[in-house]
C-alpha positions in Angstrom: -30.2 -39.7 61.0 -32.0 -42.1 58.7 -32.5 -41.1 55.0 -36.1 -40.2 55.7 -35.2 -38.0 58.6 -32.5 -36.3 56.5 -35.1 -35.6 53.8 -37.6 -34.3 56.3 -35.1 -31.9 57.8 -34.1 -30.8 54.3 -37.7 -30.0 53.5 -38.1 -28.2 56.8 -35.1 -26.0 56.0 -36.4 -25.3 52.5 -39.8 -24.3 54.0 -38.1 -22.0 56.5 -36.0 -20.4 53.7 -39.2 -19.9 51.6 -40.9 -18.3 54.6 -38.1 -15.8 55.1 -37.7 -15.2 51.4 -41.2 -15.3 50.0 -40.3 -13.9 46.6 -37.9 -16.7 45.6 -40.2 -19.5 44.8 -39.5 -19.5 41.0 -36.1 -18.1 40.9 -32.6 -19.2 41.7 -31.3 -17.5 44.9 -27.6 -17.3 45.0 -25.6 -17.5 48.2 -24.5 -13.9 47.9 -24.6 -11.2 45.2 -23.6 -7.6 45.0 -26.1 -4.8 45.1 -25.5 -1.8 42.8 -28.0 1.0 43.6 -25.9 4.0 44.2 -23.3 6.0 42.3 -21.4 3.0 40.9 -22.1 3.8 37.2 -21.5 7.5 37.7 -18.1 7.0 39.3 -16.9 4.2 37.0 -18.1 6.2 33.9 -16.0 9.1 35.1 -12.9 6.9 35.1 -13.7 5.7 31.6 -14.5 9.2 30.3 -11.3 10.7 31.8 -9.1 7.7 31.0 -8.0 7.3 34.6 -8.7 3.5 34.8 -5.4 2.1 36.1 -3.6 2.2 39.4 -3.2 6.0 39.5 -6.3 8.1 40.1 -8.3 10.1 42.6 -10.6 7.2 43.5 -7.7 5.2 44.9 -6.9 8.0 47.4 -10.5 8.5 48.1 -11.3 4.8 48.9 -8.3 4.7 51.2 -9.6 7.7 53.1 -13.1 6.3 53.2 -11.9 2.9 54.6 -9.8 4.6 57.2 -12.7 6.7 58.3 -15.2 3.8 58.4 -12.9 1.4 60.3 -11.2 4.0 62.6 -7.7 2.9 61.4 -5.3 5.7 61.0 -4.1 4.4 57.6 -5.5 2.2 54.8 -3.7 1.0 51.7 -5.8 -0.2 48.8 -4.6 -3.3 47.0 -5.7 -5.8 44.3 -7.3 -8.4 46.6 -7.6 -9.5 50.2 -5.0 -12.3 49.8 -2.4 -9.7 48.6 -3.3 -7.5 51.6 -2.7 -10.4 54.0 0.5 -11.4 52.3 2.0 -8.0 52.7 0.6 -7.6 56.2 2.5 -10.7 57.3 5.7 -9.5 55.7 5.4 -6.2 57.5 4.6 -8.0 60.7 8.1 -9.5 60.5 7.1 -13.0 59.4 10.2 -14.7 58.0 10.8 -18.0 56.1 10.7 -20.9 58.6 8.7 -19.1 61.2 5.4 -20.6 62.4 2.2 -18.6 62.2 -0.8 -19.7 64.3 -4.1 -19.5 62.5 -7.5 -21.3 62.6 -7.9 -24.6 60.8 -11.4 -23.6 59.8 -10.7 -20.7 57.4 -10.7 -19.9 53.7 -7.5 -21.2 52.1 -6.2 -17.7 51.4 -5.3 -17.3 55.0 -2.9 -20.3 54.9 -1.7 -19.5 51.4 -0.6 -16.0 52.5 1.4 -17.5 55.3 3.2 -19.8 52.8 3.9 -16.9 50.4 6.2 -15.5 53.1 8.0 -18.9 53.4 6.5 -19.4 56.9 4.7 -22.5 58.1 1.0 -22.4 59.0 0.4 -23.9 62.5 -3.3 -24.7 62.9 -5.3 -24.0 66.0 -8.9 -24.8 67.1 -11.9 -22.5 67.2 -14.6 -21.7 69.7 -18.2 -22.8 68.8 -19.6 -19.6 70.4 -17.6 -17.3 68.0 -16.4 -19.5 65.1 -13.1 -17.7 65.7 -9.8 -18.8 67.4 -10.4 -20.2 70.9 -8.1 -17.9 72.9 -8.4 -20.0 76.1 -7.5 -23.2 74.3 -4.7 -21.5 72.4 -3.2 -20.1 75.6 -3.1 -23.5 77.3 -1.6 -25.0 74.2 1.2 -22.5 74.0 2.1 -23.0 77.6 2.6 -26.7 76.6 4.5 -26.4 73.4 6.4 -23.0 73.5 9.8 -22.3 75.0 11.4 -18.9 75.5 14.9 -18.3 74.1 17.0 -15.2 74.0 15.4 -13.9 70.8 11.8 -15.0 71.2 9.4 -17.9 71.7 9.9 -21.2 69.8 8.0 -24.4 69.2 9.8 -27.1 71.3 8.7 -29.8 69.0 9.7 -28.3 65.6 12.4 -25.8 66.7 10.7 -23.1 64.7 10.1 -19.6 65.9 6.5 -18.7 66.8 6.0 -15.4 65.1 2.4 -14.3 64.7 -1.3 -15.1 65.4 -3.8 -14.6 62.6 -7.4 -14.6 63.9 -10.0 -14.7 61.1 -13.4 -13.2 61.7 -15.5 -16.0 60.3 -18.5 -15.1 58.2 -18.2 -11.5 59.6 -18.4 -12.5 63.2 -15.6 -11.0 65.3 -13.2 -13.4 67.1 -12.7 -12.8 70.8 -9.8 -10.3 70.4 -8.9 -9.1 73.9 -7.7 -12.5 75.2 -5.8 -13.0 71.9 -4.1 -9.7 72.5 -3.0 -10.8 76.0 -1.7 -14.1 74.5 0.3 -12.2 71.9 1.8 -10.0 74.6 2.6 -13.0 76.8 4.4 -14.9 74.1 5.9 -12.1 72.0 3.6 -12.8 69.0 2.4 -10.3 66.5 -1.4 -10.0 66.0 -2.3 -9.8 62.4 -6.1 -9.8 61.8 -7.6 -11.5 58.8 -10.6 -9.2 58.6 -11.4 -10.1 55.0 -15.1 -10.9 55.8 -15.8 -8.4 58.6 -16.1 -4.9 57.1 -18.7 -3.2 59.3 -18.3 -5.6 62.2 -17.4 -4.3 65.7 -15.7 -5.9 68.7 -16.9 -4.2 71.9 -17.6 -1.0 69.9 -14.3 -0.9 68.0 -14.1 -2.0 64.3 -12.4 -5.3 63.5 -9.0 -5.0 61.9 -7.9 -2.3 64.3 -6.7 -4.5 67.2 -3.5 -5.9 65.9 -0.4 -4.4 64.4 -1.9 -4.7 61.0 -4.9 -6.3 59.2 -6.3 -7.2 55.9 -9.7 -6.5 54.3 -11.3 -8.0 51.2 -13.6 -6.4 48.6 -14.2 -9.5 46.5 -17.4 -9.7 44.5 -19.2 -11.7 47.2 -18.2 -9.4 50.1 -20.6 -7.0 51.8 -18.9 -4.2 49.8 -17.2 -5.0 46.5 -14.7 -3.4 44.2 -15.0 -6.4 41.8 -11.7 -7.6 43.2 -9.8 -5.7 45.8 -8.6 -5.5 49.4 -6.9 -3.1 51.8 -4.2 -3.1 54.5 -5.1 -1.4 57.8 -2.7 -0.1 60.4 -2.2 2.7 62.9 1.5 2.8 62.3 2.6 5.4 59.8 5.9 3.7 59.0 4.2 0.4 58.3 1.6 2.2 56.1 4.3 3.9 54.1 6.1 0.7 53.6 2.9 -1.1 52.7 2.2 1.5 50.0 5.8 1.2 48.7 5.9 -2.6 48.6 2.4 -2.9 46.9 3.4 -0.4 44.2 6.4 -2.5 43.0 8.8 -0.7 45.4 9.2 2.1 42.8 11.0 5.3 44.0 9.1 8.5 43.2 10.3 10.2 40.1 8.7 12.0 37.1 10.0 9.5 34.5 12.7 7.1 35.8 11.9 3.5 36.8 14.0 3.0 39.9 13.1 0.2 42.4 15.0 -0.3 45.7 13.8 -3.8 46.7 11.6 -6.6 45.5 8.1 -5.3 45.5 4.7 -6.5 44.4 2.3 -5.2 41.7 -0.6 -5.3 44.1 -2.0 -1.9 43.3 -5.8 -1.4 43.2 -6.9 0.1 39.8 -8.7 3.4 39.9 -11.7 1.8 38.1 -12.1 -0.7 40.9 -11.7 2.0 43.5 -14.4 4.0 41.9 -16.8 1.1 42.2 -15.7 0.6 45.8 -16.3 4.3 46.8 -19.9 4.0 45.6 -20.3 0.8 47.5 -18.9 2.2 50.7 -21.4 5.1 50.6 -24.1 2.4 50.9 -22.5 0.4 53.7 -24.9 1.5 56.4 -27.8 0.4 54.4 -26.2 -2.9 53.6 -25.5 -3.5 57.3 -29.1 -2.7 58.1 -30.4 -5.1 55.4 -28.1 -7.9 56.6 -29.4 -7.6 60.2 -33.0 -7.5 58.9 -32.3 -10.7 57.0 -30.9 -12.3 60.1 -34.1 -11.4 62.0 -36.3 -12.9 59.2 -34.3 -16.1 59.4 -34.4 -16.2 63.2 -38.2 -16.2 63.1 -38.4 -18.7 60.2 -36.1 -21.2 61.8 -37.3 -20.9 65.4 -39.6 -24.0 65.0 -37.2 -26.1 62.9 -35.7 -28.9 65.1 -32.2 -30.2 64.6 -30.7 -26.9 63.4 -29.9 -23.4 64.9 -29.1 -20.1 63.3 -25.7 -18.7 64.3 -26.0 -15.4 66.2 -23.3 -12.8 66.7 -21.2 -13.2 69.9 -22.5 -11.2 72.9 -19.6 -8.7 72.7 -19.9 -8.0 69.0 -21.9 -6.3 66.4 -21.5 -8.4 63.3 -22.1 -7.5 59.7 -23.8 -10.9 59.2 -21.9 -11.3 55.9 -22.9 -14.9 55.5 -26.0 -16.2 57.4 -25.1 -19.6 58.9 -27.0 -22.6 60.1 -25.4 -25.0 62.6 -26.8 -28.6 62.5 -27.1 -30.4 65.8 -24.5 -33.1 66.3 -27.3 -35.7 65.9 -28.2 -34.2 62.5 -24.7 -33.8 61.1 -25.1 -36.8 58.8 -27.9 -35.0 57.0 -25.6 -32.2 55.8 -25.0 -33.4 52.3 -28.6 -34.3 51.7 -29.6 -30.8 52.8 -27.0 -29.2 50.5 -28.2 -31.3 47.6 -31.9 -30.7 48.1 -31.7 -27.0 48.9 -29.6 -26.4 45.8 -32.0 -28.5 43.7 -34.8 -26.2 45.0 -33.0 -23.1 43.7 -31.8 -22.0 47.1 -28.0 -21.9 47.0 -26.3 -23.3 50.1 -22.8 -24.4 50.8 -20.8 -26.1 53.5 -18.0 -24.6 55.5 -14.5 -24.8 54.0 -12.6 -28.0 54.4 -10.2 -27.9 57.4 -6.8 -26.7 56.2 -5.3 -29.9 57.6 -7.5 -31.9 55.2 -5.9 -30.2 52.2 -2.9 -32.1 50.7 -0.5 -29.1 50.8 -1.2 -28.4 54.5 -1.8 -32.0 55.8 1.7 -32.2 57.3 1.7 -28.8 59.1 1.8 -28.6 62.9 -1.6 -28.4 64.6 -3.2 -28.6 68.0 -6.3 -30.6 69.0 -8.9 -29.6 66.4 -12.0 -31.3 67.8 -14.3 -28.3 67.7 -13.1 -27.4 64.2 -13.8 -30.9 63.0 -17.2 -31.0 64.5 -18.3 -27.6 63.1 -16.8 -28.4 59.6 -19.3 -31.2 59.4 -22.3 -29.1 60.6 -22.1 -25.6 59.1 -24.3 -24.6 56.2 -24.3 -21.1 54.8 -27.6 -20.0 53.3 -28.6 -17.1 51.0 -27.2 -13.9 52.4 -27.3 -11.1 49.8 -28.1 -7.7 51.3 -31.0 -7.2 48.9 -32.8 -10.2 50.5 -33.2 -8.3 53.8 -34.6 -5.1 52.2 
């Protein structure tokens, strides 16, 4: 695109955003912000008034019960953030130092970081443009090429490392295509660990994300659809895994009225009662948040219908997405305009951002094994997230 064409497309996008968000002309509109219109203050004040503000308290138990009920998982363990949840999930999935874990190259850095915390090696795979998640067909073909079966499992023929797990990430809240990934995991003896950090309230063929693999991780960061300020949760249907998750995330302390006895190296990953109280009030409003997110998508769909050179990403056909972050995809012919669009929209007070850099473009992961990432590279250059707060759809 020429500079003039890039500027024109930027102006068209700004106009579409203003059309969908008519009350934002003279105010900065962030990419995402929390909405506190329920019992947040009441529950948090109760913690303060009673002194139960740390990692022991009724709201921790309550939020775990609420998360399990909402997602349909048998067990939920509340933790300090989504990265901690994924770290422990990988450990409980049996990921060992030196193993290789397959994960999308287009993801937030925490997905890869959690793999490295275990001592394992991230092995980056490509995504599908229709889902923004791991391309199951491409992954399956790739594994048939590079994997070999030994007596104790499947290994990467090139590196000699054991292939241990697949970590699909539900990008911007849109579910990855999970059933074919389940079949791939069964075929190659891999553990399915879902990074569902962004997908609370999203469903794959009528079943909540985070409930398809052995274990999964959620996030309740300040920019998520539901927030505890900082927080996360581990989901599983396995009682033994759930008990061990609780044990490991509470410093592996053995129950006793006064003694401090620990039977292994654990982690201080406990969610404080104060954060859990905030989260309980937020979870009560989840249905309204989901309704507002979908309403915002419909506003954008209408506003961008006449804008050439860009499309609004829609949930996959099999899914009901939470539409956590609304997403524009530039046409390949318009990819060169991305940075101009980002600059001009932000100057106009409409916060936008690009997709994450591919993990293979970061110095600490540049040498990790990877498959052909042509789709990931293309989308990295063409994705733009636009204002997505649930209040904007009200």
